C-alpha positions as CSV (number, residue, x, y, z in Angstrom):
1,M,103.2,120.8,104.6
2,T,100.6,119.1,102.6
3,E,99.4,116.0,103.3
4,D,100.5,113.8,100.6
5,A,104.4,114.7,101.8
6,I,103.7,113.3,105.3
7,A,103.3,109.8,103.5
8,Q,106.7,110.1,101.7
9,T,108.8,107.6,102.2
10,H,112.2,107.9,103.2
11,T,115.9,105.9,102.6
12,C,117.7,104.1,105.1
13,T,120.9,105.3,105.9
14,R,122.2,101.8,106.5
15,C,120.2,99.4,104.8
16,A,118.8,101.5,101.6
17,Q,115.6,100.2,102.4
18,E,112.4,102.2,101.8
19,S,110.2,103.1,105.1
20,L,107.7,105.2,106.1
21,L,109.6,105.5,109.9
22,S,113.0,106.7,109.7
23,V,114.9,108.5,113.0
24,V,118.2,110.3,112.3
25,G,118.3,108.3,108.9
26,R,117.5,104.6,110.6
27,C,114.4,102.5,109.5
28,A,112.8,100.9,112.7
29,T,114.3,97.6,111.8
30,C,117.6,98.6,111.4
31,I,117.4,100.1,114.6
32,A,115.9,96.7,116.6
33,D,118.4,95.2,114.8
34,M,121.3,97.7,115.8
35,G,120.0,97.0,119.6
36,L,120.2,93.5,119.6
37,R,122.9,92.5,117.6
38,H,125.5,95.7,116.8
39,P,125.6,97.5,120.8
40,D,128.0,99.5,119.2
41,E,126.9,100.6,116.3
42,Y,123.7,101.4,118.4
43,Q,125.7,103.8,120.5
44,V,127.0,105.4,117.8
45,W,123.0,106.1,116.2
46,K,122.3,106.9,120.0
47,A,124.4,109.6,120.0
48,D,123.5,111.1,116.6
49,L,119.8,110.6,118.1
50,N,121.0,113.3,121.0
51,A,123.0,115.4,118.5
52,E,119.8,115.3,116.9
53,F,117.2,116.2,119.1
54,G,119.2,116.1,122.5
55,R,118.5,114.3,125.7
56,R,115.1,114.3,127.7
């Protein structure tokens, strides 16, 4: 991986905005929004997170 590849943006699967930070396809803004206002959607995302990285 080159240094340029690290700084590439990713498209959020939830809001379709470009973001430098993406965790299991969602940007930080969407993760916060789900955690605060959409608990059911947040739980689905957490299950995806656990499936991708496992529990610690």
